PDB file with one MODEL, atoms N, CA, C and O in Angstrom:
MODEL        1
ATOM      1  N   MET A   1     120.491 101.733  65.478  1.00  0.00           N
ATOM      2  CA  MET A   1     120.605 103.247  65.850  1.00  0.00           C
ATOM      3  C   MET A   1     119.105 103.899  65.432  1.00  0.00           C
ATOM      4  O   MET A   1     118.631 104.794  66.132  1.00  0.00           O
ATOM      5  N   LYS A   2     118.519 103.484  64.459  1.00  0.00           N
ATOM      6  CA  LYS A   2     117.446 103.967  64.091  1.00  0.00           C
ATOM      7  C   LYS A   2     116.204 103.764  65.337  1.00  0.00           C
ATOM      8  O   LYS A   2     115.421 104.639  65.706  1.00  0.00           O
ATOM      9  N   THR A   3     116.285 102.411  65.820  1.00  0.00           N
ATOM     10  CA  THR A   3     115.409 102.169  66.792  1.00  0.00           C
ATOM     11  C   THR A   3     115.579 103.133  68.041  1.00  0.00           C
ATOM     12  O   THR A   3     114.586 103.610  68.590  1.00  0.00           O
ATOM     13  N   LEU A   4     116.902 103.411  68.483  1.00  0.00           N
ATOM     14  CA  LEU A   4     117.197 104.262  69.490  1.00  0.00           C
ATOM     15  C   LEU A   4     116.581 105.623  69.180  1.00  0.00           C
ATOM     16  O   LEU A   4     115.921 106.127  70.088  1.00  0.00           O
ATOM     17  N   PHE A   5     116.710 106.354  67.927  1.00  0.00           N
ATOM     18  CA  PHE A   5     116.142 107.638  67.903  1.00  0.00           C
ATOM     19  C   PHE A   5     114.520 107.489  67.755  1.00  0.00           C
ATOM     20  O   PHE A   5     113.821 108.439  68.106  1.00  0.00           O
ATOM     21  N   LEU A   6     113.959 106.380  67.271  1.00  0.00           N
ATOM     22  CA  LEU A   6     112.498 106.299  67.271  1.00  0.00           C
ATOM     23  C   LEU A   6     112.034 106.281  68.753  1.00  0.00           C
ATOM     24  O   LEU A   6     111.135 107.062  69.068  1.00  0.00           O
ATOM     25  N   THR A   7     112.535 105.510  69.631  1.00  0.00           N
ATOM     26  CA  THR A   7     112.331 105.422  70.982  1.00  0.00           C
ATOM     27  C   THR A   7     112.304 106.887  71.617  1.00  0.00           C
ATOM     28  O   THR A   7     111.370 107.433  72.205  1.00  0.00           O
ATOM     29  N   PHE A   8     113.449 107.323  71.369  1.00  0.00           N
ATOM     30  CA  PHE A   8     113.734 108.799  71.943  1.00  0.00           C
ATOM     31  C   PHE A   8     112.654 109.986  71.560  1.00  0.00           C
ATOM     32  O   PHE A   8     112.264 110.896  72.292  1.00  0.00           O
ATOM     33  N   GLY A   9     112.266 109.688  70.104  1.00  0.00           N
ATOM     34  CA  GLY A   9     111.255 110.523  69.752  1.00  0.00           C
ATOM     35  C   GLY A   9     109.975 110.211  70.292  1.00  0.00           C
ATOM     36  O   GLY A   9     109.234 111.152  70.575  1.00  0.00           O
ATOM     37  N   ILE A  10     109.592 109.027  70.483  1.00  0.00           N
ATOM     38  CA  ILE A  10     108.331 108.626  71.031  1.00  0.00           C
ATOM     39  C   ILE A  10     108.228 109.277  72.400  1.00  0.00           C
ATOM     40  O   ILE A  10     107.207 109.897  72.697  1.00  0.00           O
ATOM     41  N   PHE A  11     109.293 109.157  73.284  1.00  0.00           N
ATOM     42  CA  PHE A  11     109.439 109.548  74.629  1.00  0.00           C
ATOM     43  C   PHE A  11     109.060 111.166  74.759  1.00  0.00           C
ATOM     44  O   PHE A  11     108.359 111.757  75.580  1.00  0.00           O
ATOM     45  N   LEU A  12     109.824 111.639  73.596  1.00  0.00           N
ATOM     46  CA  LEU A  12     109.821 113.218  73.665  1.00  0.00           C
ATOM     47  C   LEU A  12     108.209 113.680  73.450  1.00  0.00           C
ATOM     48  O   LEU A  12     107.633 114.529  74.131  1.00  0.00           O
ATOM     49  N   LEU A  13     107.675 112.974  72.427  1.00  0.00           N
ATOM     50  CA  LEU A  13     106.330 113.324  72.105  1.00  0.00           C
ATOM     51  C   LEU A  13     105.325 113.057  73.354  1.00  0.00           C
ATOM     52  O   LEU A  13     104.417 113.865  73.550  1.00  0.00           O
ATOM     53  N   VAL A  14     105.472 112.005  74.140  1.00  0.00           N
ATOM     54  CA  VAL A  14     104.634 111.762  75.178  1.00  0.00           C
ATOM     55  C   VAL A  14     104.920 112.957  76.399  1.00  0.00           C
ATOM     56  O   VAL A  14     104.023 113.473  77.065  1.00  0.00           O
ATOM     57  N   ILE A  15     106.182 113.222  76.505  1.00  0.00           N
ATOM     58  CA  ILE A  15     106.649 114.352  77.479  1.00  0.00           C
ATOM     59  C   ILE A  15     105.945 115.534  77.008  1.00  0.00           C
ATOM     60  O   ILE A  15     105.363 116.216  77.852  1.00  0.00           O
ATOM     61  N   LEU A  16     105.914 115.850  75.877  1.00  0.00           N
ATOM     62  CA  LEU A  16     105.496 117.053  75.293  1.00  0.00           C
ATOM     63  C   LEU A  16     103.912 116.982  75.457  1.00  0.00           C
ATOM     64  O   LEU A  16     103.317 117.991  75.835  1.00  0.00           O
ATOM     65  N   GLY A  17     103.275 115.898  75.199  1.00  0.00           N
ATOM     66  CA  GLY A  17     101.755 115.788  75.255  1.00  0.00           C
ATOM     67  C   GLY A  17     101.351 116.065  76.754  1.00  0.00           C
ATOM     68  O   GLY A  17     100.364 116.764  76.983  1.00  0.00           O
ATOM     69  N   MET A  18     102.131 115.502  77.820  1.00  0.00           N
ATOM     70  CA  MET A  18     101.864 115.650  79.215  1.00  0.00           C
ATOM     71  C   MET A  18     102.094 117.208  79.483  1.00  0.00           C
ATOM     72  O   MET A  18     101.266 117.802  80.174  1.00  0.00           O
ATOM     73  N   ALA A  19     103.242 117.913  78.935  1.00  0.00           N
ATOM     74  CA  ALA A  19     103.370 119.131  79.309  1.00  0.00           C
ATOM     75  C   ALA A  19     102.244 120.172  78.652  1.00  0.00           C
ATOM     76  O   ALA A  19     101.890 121.170  79.278  1.00  0.00           O
ATOM     77  N   VAL A  20     101.766 119.879  77.460  1.00  0.00           N
ATOM     78  CA  VAL A  20     100.836 120.743  76.988  1.00  0.00           C
ATOM     79  C   VAL A  20      99.482 120.462  77.775  1.00  0.00           C
ATOM     80  O   VAL A  20      98.639 121.347  77.918  1.00  0.00           O
ATOM     81  N   GLY A  21      99.338 119.262  78.243  1.00  0.00           N
ATOM     82  CA  GLY A  21      98.227 119.005  78.965  1.00  0.00           C
ATOM     83  C   GLY A  21      98.044 119.707  80.370  1.00  0.00           C
ATOM     84  O   GLY A  21      96.982 120.075  80.872  1.00  0.00           O
ATOM     85  N   TYR A  22      99.399 119.815  80.921  1.00  0.00           N
ATOM     86  CA  TYR A  22      99.369 120.525  82.192  1.00  0.00           C
ATOM     87  C   TYR A  22      99.239 122.184  81.934  1.00  0.00           C
ATOM     88  O   TYR A  22      98.584 122.971  82.618  1.00  0.00           O
ATOM     89  N   ILE A  23      99.874 122.418  81.009  1.00  0.00           N
ATOM     90  CA  ILE A  23      99.748 124.102  80.609  1.00  0.00           C
ATOM     91  C   ILE A  23      98.265 124.370  80.536  1.00  0.00           C
ATOM     92  O   ILE A  23      97.803 125.263  81.246  1.00  0.00           O
ATOM     93  N   PHE A  24      97.402 123.600  79.657  1.00  0.00           N
ATOM     94  CA  PHE A  24      95.994 123.842  79.694  1.00  0.00           C
ATOM     95  C   PHE A  24      95.196 123.682  80.744  1.00  0.00           C
ATOM     96  O   PHE A  24      94.238 124.440  80.898  1.00  0.00           O
ATOM     97  N   SER A  25      95.467 122.674  81.622  1.00  0.00           N
ATOM     98  CA  SER A  25      94.349 122.463  82.470  1.00  0.00           C
ATOM     99  C   SER A  25      94.862 123.038  83.867  1.00  0.00           C
ATOM    100  O   SER A  25      93.993 123.210  84.721  1.00  0.00           O
ATOM    101  N   LYS A  26      96.253 123.371  84.210  1.00  0.00           N
ATOM    102  CA  LYS A  26      96.566 123.938  85.188  1.00  0.00           C
ATOM    103  C   LYS A  26      96.354 123.231  86.542  1.00  0.00           C
ATOM    104  O   LYS A  26      96.379 123.819  87.623  1.00  0.00           O
ATOM    105  N   ARG A  27      96.158 121.996  86.387  1.00  0.00           N
ATOM    106  CA  ARG A  27      95.949 121.126  87.797  1.00  0.00           C
ATOM    107  C   ARG A  27      97.313 120.239  88.097  1.00  0.00           C
ATOM    108  O   ARG A  27      97.912 119.632  87.210  1.00  0.00           O
ATOM    109  N   SER A  28      97.643 120.257  89.263  1.00  0.00           N
ATOM    110  CA  SER A  28      98.779 119.520  89.422  1.00  0.00           C
ATOM    111  C   SER A  28      98.422 118.003  89.564  1.00  0.00           C
ATOM    112  O   SER A  28      97.259 117.638  89.741  1.00  0.00           O
ATOM    113  N   ILE A  29      99.471 117.141  89.477  1.00  0.00           N
ATOM    114  CA  ILE A  29      99.207 115.561  89.510  1.00  0.00           C
ATOM    115  C   ILE A  29      99.072 115.306  90.979  1.00  0.00           C
ATOM    116  O   ILE A  29      99.884 115.731  91.800  1.00  0.00           O
ATOM    117  N   LYS A  30      98.034 114.609  91.272  1.00  0.00           N
ATOM    118  CA  LYS A  30      97.588 114.088  92.717  1.00  0.00           C
ATOM    119  C   LYS A  30      97.314 112.774  92.687  1.00  0.00           C
ATOM    120  O   LYS A  30      96.938 112.213  91.657  1.00  0.00           O
ATOM    121  N   GLY A  31      97.476 112.189  93.790  1.00  0.00           N
ATOM    122  CA  GLY A  31      97.131 110.643  94.114  1.00  0.00           C
ATOM    123  C   GLY A  31      95.706 110.619  94.087  1.00  0.00           C
ATOM    124  O   GLY A  31      94.988 111.618  94.138  1.00  0.00           O
ATOM    125  N   SER A  32      95.255 109.203  93.991  1.00  0.00           N
ATOM    126  CA  SER A  32      93.987 108.721  94.127  1.00  0.00           C
ATOM    127  C   SER A  32      93.457 108.645  95.425  1.00  0.00           C
ATOM    128  O   SER A  32      94.143 108.007  96.224  1.00  0.00           O
ATOM    129  N   CYS A  33      92.300 109.186  95.880  1.00  0.00           N
ATOM    130  CA  CYS A  33      91.805 108.900  97.202  1.00  0.00           C
ATOM    131  C   CYS A  33      91.033 107.439  97.391  1.00  0.00           C
ATOM    132  O   CYS A  33      89.933 107.142  96.925  1.00  0.00           O
ATOM    133  N   GLY A  34      91.704 106.801  98.015  1.00  0.00           N
ATOM    134  CA  GLY A  34      90.925 105.520  98.372  1.00  0.00           C
ATOM    135  C   GLY A  34      91.959 104.292  97.740  1.00  0.00           C
ATOM    136  O   GLY A  34      92.026 103.161  98.221  1.00  0.00           O
ATOM    137  N   GLY A  35      92.667 104.726  96.672  1.00  0.00           N
ATOM    138  CA  GLY A  35      93.495 103.679  96.007  1.00  0.00           C
ATOM    139  C   GLY A  35      92.964 102.445  95.695  1.00  0.00           C
ATOM    140  O   GLY A  35      92.024 102.496  94.901  1.00  0.00           O
ATOM    141  N   ILE A  36      93.250 101.480  96.039  1.00  0.00           N
ATOM    142  CA  ILE A  36      92.825 100.044  95.470  1.00  0.00           C
ATOM    143  C   ILE A  36      91.652  99.753  96.102  1.00  0.00           C
ATOM    144  O   ILE A  36      90.914  98.991  95.478  1.00  0.00           O
ATOM    145  N   SER A  37      91.220 100.193  97.301  1.00  0.00           N
ATOM    146  CA  SER A  37      89.981  99.998  97.913  1.00  0.00           C
ATOM    147  C   SER A  37      88.900 100.603  97.381  1.00  0.00           C
ATOM    148  O   SER A  37      87.762 100.247  97.686  1.00  0.00           O
ATOM    149  N   ALA A  38      89.190 101.745  96.384  1.00  0.00           N
ATOM    150  CA  ALA A  38      87.926 102.297  95.736  1.00  0.00           C
ATOM    151  C   ALA A  38      87.539 101.513  94.414  1.00  0.00           C
ATOM    152  O   ALA A  38      86.582 101.862  93.723  1.00  0.00           O
ATOM    153  N   LEU A  39      88.280 100.521  94.134  1.00  0.00           N
ATOM    154  CA  LEU A  39      87.930  99.182  93.083  1.00  0.00           C
ATOM    155  C   LEU A  39      87.076  98.231  93.704  1.00  0.00           C
ATOM    156  O   LEU A  39      86.468  97.421  93.005  1.00  0.00           O
ATOM    157  N   GLY A  40      86.962  98.241  94.967  1.00  0.00           N
ATOM    158  CA  GLY A  40      86.253  97.303  95.720  1.00  0.00           C
ATOM    159  C   GLY A  40      87.043  96.132  96.345  1.00  0.00           C
ATOM    160  O   GLY A  40      86.538  95.269  97.062  1.00  0.00           O
ATOM    161  N   MET A  41      88.363  96.208  95.982  1.00  0.00           N
ATOM    162  CA  MET A  41      89.242  95.349  96.621  1.00  0.00           C
ATOM    163  C   MET A  41      89.703  95.728  97.986  1.00  0.00           C
ATOM    164  O   MET A  41      89.636  96.885  98.402  1.00  0.00           O
ATOM    165  N   GLU A  42      90.199  94.670  98.711  1.00  0.00           N
ATOM    166  CA  GLU A  42      90.383  94.787 100.208  1.00  0.00           C
ATOM    167  C   GLU A  42      91.819  95.628 100.093  1.00  0.00           C
ATOM    168  O   GLU A  42      92.676  95.372  99.246  1.00  0.00           O
ATOM    169  N   LYS A  43      91.924  96.652 101.074  1.00  0.00           N
ATOM    170  CA  LYS A  43      93.261  97.183 101.404  1.00  0.00           C
ATOM    171  C   LYS A  43      93.943  96.348 102.390  1.00  0.00           C
ATOM    172  O   LYS A  43      93.458  96.021 103.473  1.00  0.00           O
ATOM    173  N   MET A  44      95.241  95.981 101.897  1.00  0.00           N
ATOM    174  CA  MET A  44      95.920  95.403 103.014  1.00  0.00           C
ATOM    175  C   MET A  44      97.273  96.318 103.502  1.00  0.00           C
ATOM    176  O   MET A  44      98.333  96.370 102.878  1.00  0.00           O
ATOM    177  N   CYS A  45      97.016  96.915 104.580  1.00  0.00           N
ATOM    178  CA  CYS A  45      97.893  98.104 105.079  1.00  0.00           C
ATOM    179  C   CYS A  45      98.731  97.593 106.310  1.00  0.00           C
ATOM    180  O   CYS A  45      98.141  96.911 107.148  1.00  0.00           O
ATOM    181  N   ASP A  46      99.966  97.854 106.462  1.00  0.00           N
ATOM    182  CA  ASP A  46     100.712  97.681 107.656  1.00  0.00           C
ATOM    183  C   ASP A  46     100.904  98.812 108.562  1.00  0.00           C
ATOM    184  O   ASP A  46     101.706  98.690 109.489  1.00  0.00           O
ATOM    185  N   CYS A  47     100.267  99.883 108.397  1.00  0.00           N
ATOM    186  CA  CYS A  47     100.284 101.031 109.079  1.00  0.00           C
ATOM    187  C   CYS A  47      99.609 100.843 110.479  1.00  0.00           C
ATOM    188  O   CYS A  47      98.643 100.088 110.598  1.00  0.00           O
ATOM    189  N   ASP A  48     100.163 101.584 111.606  1.00  0.00           N
ATOM    190  CA  ASP A  48      99.700 101.251 112.891  1.00  0.00           C
ATOM    191  C   ASP A  48      98.398 102.343 113.154  1.00  0.00           C
ATOM    192  O   ASP A  48      97.491 102.122 113.956  1.00  0.00           O
ATOM    193  N   THR A  49      98.493 103.362 112.441  1.00  0.00           N
ATOM    194  CA  THR A  49      97.465 104.357 112.640  1.00  0.00           C
ATOM    195  C   THR A  49      96.970 104.666 111.065  1.00  0.00           C
ATOM    196  O   THR A  49      97.698 104.464 110.094  1.00  0.00           O
ATOM    197  N   PRO A  50      95.733 105.143 110.994  1.00  0.00           N
ATOM    198  CA  PRO A  50      95.185 105.334 109.668  1.00  0.00           C
ATOM    199  C   PRO A  50      95.670 106.961 109.018  1.00  0.00           C
ATOM    200  O   PRO A  50      95.971 107.904 109.751  1.00  0.00           O
ATOM    201  N   CYS A  51      95.662 106.999 107.955  1.00  0.00           N
ATOM    202  CA  CYS A  51      96.242 108.248 107.372  1.00  0.00           C
ATOM    203  C   CYS A  51      95.230 109.428 107.690  1.00  0.00           C
ATOM    204  O   CYS A  51      94.122 109.192 108.172  1.00  0.00           O
ATOM    205  N   GLY A  52      95.662 110.691 107.399  1.00  0.00           N
ATOM    206  CA  GLY A  52      94.734 111.715 107.918  1.00  0.00           C
ATOM    207  C   GLY A  52      93.308 111.690 107.232  1.00  0.00           C
ATOM    208  O   GLY A  52      92.296 111.833 107.917  1.00  0.00           O
ATOM    209  N   THR A  53      93.255 111.511 105.899  1.00  0.00           N
ATOM    210  CA  THR A  53      91.869 111.504 105.262  1.00  0.00           C
ATOM    211  C   THR A  53      91.217 110.290 105.646  1.00  0.00           C
ATOM    212  O   THR A  53      89.996 110.399 105.541  1.00  0.00           O
ATOM    213  N   LEU A  54      91.606 109.151 106.060  1.00  0.00           N
ATOM    214  CA  LEU A  54      90.857 107.999 106.528  1.00  0.00           C
ATOM    215  C   LEU A  54      90.489 108.293 108.108  1.00  0.00           C
ATOM    216  O   LEU A  54      89.502 107.751 108.606  1.00  0.00           O
ATOM    217  N   GLN A  55      91.186 109.026 108.738  1.00  0.00           N
ATOM    218  CA  GLN A  55      91.036 109.284 110.133  1.00  0.00           C
ATOM    219  C   GLN A  55      89.857 110.224 110.285  1.00  0.00           C
ATOM    220  O   GLN A  55      88.974 110.033 111.121  1.00  0.00           O
ATOM    221  N   LYS A  56      89.879 111.297 109.403  1.00  0.00           N
ATOM    222  CA  LYS A  56      88.850 112.343 109.323  1.00  0.00           C
ATOM    223  C   LYS A  56      87.327 111.526 109.052  1.00  0.00           C
ATOM    224  O   LYS A  56      86.272 111.823 109.612  1.00  0.00           O
ATOM    225  N   LYS A  57      87.522 110.420 108.038  1.00  0.00           N
ATOM    226  CA  LYS A  57      86.458 109.886 107.627  1.00  0.00           C
ATOM    227  C   LYS A  57      85.727 109.113 108.509  1.00  0.00           C
ATOM    228  O   LYS A  57      84.506 108.960 108.475  1.00  0.00           O
ATOM    229  N   LEU A  58      86.753 108.472 109.559  1.00  0.00           N
ATOM    230  CA  LEU A  58      86.363 107.560 110.505  1.00  0.00           C
ATOM    231  C   LEU A  58      85.574 108.299 111.636  1.00  0.00           C
ATOM    232  O   LEU A  58      84.590 107.813 112.194  1.00  0.00           O
ATOM    233  N   ASP A  59      86.138 109.590 111.931  1.00  0.00           N
ATOM    234  CA  ASP A  59      85.693 110.333 112.964  1.00  0.00           C
ATOM    235  C   ASP A  59      84.478 110.917 112.703  1.00  0.00           C
ATOM    236  O   ASP A  59      83.745 111.192 113.653  1.00  0.00           O
ATOM    237  N   ALA A  60      84.072 111.201 111.342  1.00  0.00           N
ATOM    238  CA  ALA A  60      82.914 111.926 110.805  1.00  0.00           C
ATOM    239  C   ALA A  60      81.803 110.696 111.089  1.00  0.00           C
ATOM    240  O   ALA A  60      80.678 110.911 111.540  1.00  0.00           O
ATOM    241  N   GLU A  61      82.275 109.496 110.777  1.00  0.00           N
ATOM    242  CA  GLU A  61      81.017 108.368 110.898  1.00  0.00           C
ATOM    243  C   GLU A  61      80.905 107.900 112.187  1.00  0.00           C
ATOM    244  O   GLU A  61      79.944 107.178 112.455  1.00  0.00           O
ATOM    245  N   LYS A  62      81.908 108.247 113.237  1.00  0.00           N
ATOM    246  CA  LYS A  62      82.007 107.936 114.613  1.00  0.00           C
ATOM    247  C   LYS A  62      80.930 109.013 115.191  1.00  0.00           C
ATOM    248  O   LYS A  62      80.128 108.617 116.038  1.00  0.00           O
ATOM    249  N   ALA A  63      80.898 110.240 114.793  1.00  0.00           N
ATOM    250  CA  ALA A  63      80.057 111.285 115.181  1.00  0.00           C
ATOM    251  C   ALA A  63      78.630 111.161 114.638  1.00  0.00           C
ATOM    252  O   ALA A  63      77.688 111.677 115.240  1.00  0.00           O
ATOM    253  N   ALA A  64      78.474 110.485 113.514  1.00  0.00           N
ATOM    254  CA  ALA A  64      77.188 110.138 112.959  1.00  0.00           C
ATOM    255  C   ALA A  64      76.512 109.069 113.562  1.00  0.00           C
ATOM    256  O   ALA A  64      75.292 108.935 113.471  1.00  0.00           O
ATOM    257  N   GLY A  65      77.339 108.204 114.251  1.00  0.00           N
ATOM    258  CA  GLY A  65      76.785 107.058 114.961  1.00  0.00           C
ATOM    259  C   GLY A  65      76.721 105.742 114.128  1.00  0.00           C
ATOM    260  O   GLY A  65      76.029 104.783 114.466  1.00  0.00           O
ATOM    261  N   GLY A  66      77.410 105.772 113.139  1.00  0.00           N
ATOM    262  CA  GLY A  66      77.362 104.552 112.183  1.00  0.00           C
ATOM    263  C   GLY A  66      78.617 104.203 111.450  1.00  0.00           C
ATOM    264  O   GLY A  66      79.522 105.023 111.296  1.00  0.00           O
ATOM    265  N   SER A  67      78.661 103.001 111.009  1.00  0.00           N
ATOM    266  CA  SER A  67      80.051 102.690 110.435  1.00  0.00           C
ATOM    267  C   SER A  67      79.555 102.090 109.009  1.00  0.00           C
ATOM    268  O   SER A  67      78.529 101.433 108.833  1.00  0.00           O
ATOM    269  N   LYS A  68      80.483 102.452 108.059  1.00  0.00           N
ATOM    270  CA  LYS A  68      80.108 101.861 106.640  1.00  0.00           C
ATOM    271  C   LYS A  68      81.064 100.776 106.403  1.00  0.00           C
ATOM    272  O   LYS A  68      81.519 100.786 105.259  1.00  0.00           O
ATOM    273  N   GLY A  69      81.420 100.004 107.034  1.00  0.00           N
ATOM    274  CA  GLY A  69      82.313  98.878 106.964  1.00  0.00           C
ATOM    275  C   GLY A  69      83.797  98.995 106.988  1.00  0.00           C
ATOM    276  O   GLY A  69      84.519  98.071 106.614  1.00  0.00           O
ATOM    277  N   ILE A  70      84.238 100.104 107.417  1.00  0.00           N
ATOM    278  CA  ILE A  70      85.684 100.392 107.486  1.00  0.00           C
ATOM    279  C   ILE A  70      86.014  99.845 108.871  1.00  0.00           C
ATOM    280  O   ILE A  70      85.498 100.255 109.910  1.00  0.00           O
ATOM    281  N   VAL A  71      86.990  98.809 108.773  1.00  0.00           N
ATOM    282  CA  VAL A  71      87.558  98.170 109.910  1.00  0.00           C
ATOM    283  C   VAL A  71      89.072  98.347 109.794  1.00  0.00           C
ATOM    284  O   VAL A  71      89.671  98.198 108.729  1.00  0.00           O
ATOM    285  N   ILE A  72      89.717  98.708 111.072  1.00  0.00           N
ATOM    286  CA  ILE A  72      90.896  98.878 111.201  1.00  0.00           C
ATOM    287  C   ILE A  72      91.436  98.293 112.449  1.00  0.00           C
ATOM    288  O   ILE A  72      91.026  98.607 113.567  1.00  0.00           O
ATOM    289  N   ASP A  73      92.582  97.235 112.163  1.00  0.00           N
ATOM    290  CA  ASP A  73      93.053  96.234 113.335  1.00  0.00           C
ATOM    291  C   ASP A  73      94.132  97.121 113.830  1.00  0.00           C
ATOM    292  O   ASP A  73      94.960  97.688 113.117  1.00  0.00           O
ATOM    293  N   GLN A  74      94.042  97.184 115.116  1.00  0.00           N
ATOM    294  CA  GLN A  74      95.307  98.002 115.831  1.00  0.00           C
ATOM    295  C   GLN A  74      95.693  97.077 116.819  1.00  0.00           C
ATOM    296  O   GLN A  74      96.629  97.335 117.576  1.00  0.00           O
TER     297      GLN A  74
ENDMDL
END
């Protein structure tokens, strides 16, 4: 029973710490831009079309006349 209370207390401390961090920073939680490809690993995606952020990046590179190595198989 002590282990249950200890575990519950630790979870409460973590949640309290996250709440205090949110209160002081006022930033919402957001996903990473680029995900695993930002780490230099190849992204394996089953999507038929790229997401909005990637599509804007591809359009900007196309308008600039170059490619930075982003390849999408369709």
